[in-house]
C-alpha positions in Angstrom: -13.4 -7.4 2.4 -12.7 -7.9 -1.1 -10.2 -9.4 -2.7 -8.7 -8.8 -6.3 -9.9 -12.2 -8.3 -8.7 -11.3 -11.4 -8.2 -14.0 -14.2 -4.4 -14.2 -15.3 -5.0 -12.0 -18.3 -6.4 -9.0 -16.2 -4.1 -6.8 -15.1 -4.3 -6.9 -11.1 -4.7 -3.7 -9.0 -3.5 -3.3 -5.8 -5.5 -4.2 -2.5 -3.9 -1.0 -0.4 -1.1 1.7 -1.3 1.9 1.4 1.3 3.2 4.6 2.9 6.0 5.7 5.2 5.0 8.6 7.4 7.3 10.5 9.4 5.8 12.5 12.4 5.7 16.3 11.9 7.0 18.8 14.2 4.7 20.2 17.1 1.2 21.6 15.6 2.0 20.0 12.3 0.6 16.8 10.3 2.8 14.0 9.4 4.7 13.6 6.5 3.3 10.8 4.1 5.2 9.3 1.3 3.9 6.3 -1.0 6.5 3.7 -0.9 4.7 0.5 -2.6 1.4 -1.5 -3.0 0.0 -4.6 -1.7 -1.3 -7.2 -3.8 -4.0 -9.8 -2.2 -3.5 -13.5 -3.0 -5.8 -15.4 -5.0 -6.7 -17.7 -1.7 -7.5 -14.7 0.0 -4.5 -15.9 2.7 -2.2 -12.9 2.8 -0.7 -11.4 0.0 2.7 -9.4 -1.4 3.9 -6.1 -0.6 6.1 -5.0 -3.2 8.3 -1.8 -1.7 9.8 1.0 -4.2 11.7 2.8 -1.8 14.8 1.8 0.6 15.9 2.3 3.1 12.9 3.2 5.2 12.6 4.7 8.5 9.4 5.4 10.7 6.4 3.4 10.3 4.3 1.8 7.2 1.0 2.3 6.7 -1.3 0.4 4.2 -4.2 2.2 2.6 -6.9 1.6 0.3 -6.5 3.1 -3.0 -8.8 5.9 -4.1 -10.8 5.7 -7.6 -8.4 8.1 -9.1 -5.0 6.4 -7.9 
């Protein structure tokens, strides 16, 4: 696993994007909505999850961002 070890003057990129996932109806895919981002701490011992949407129901999934995000 790689950590974001940027200097204070550099903008940090999220290690993961957070999504809430609601199950689809039978035979359909689930519905994913991006709700925030996860930023690793400099010491590699955890991080901060910033949520942009509340309230939530369903489950929260963290995914590594793609290069174009």
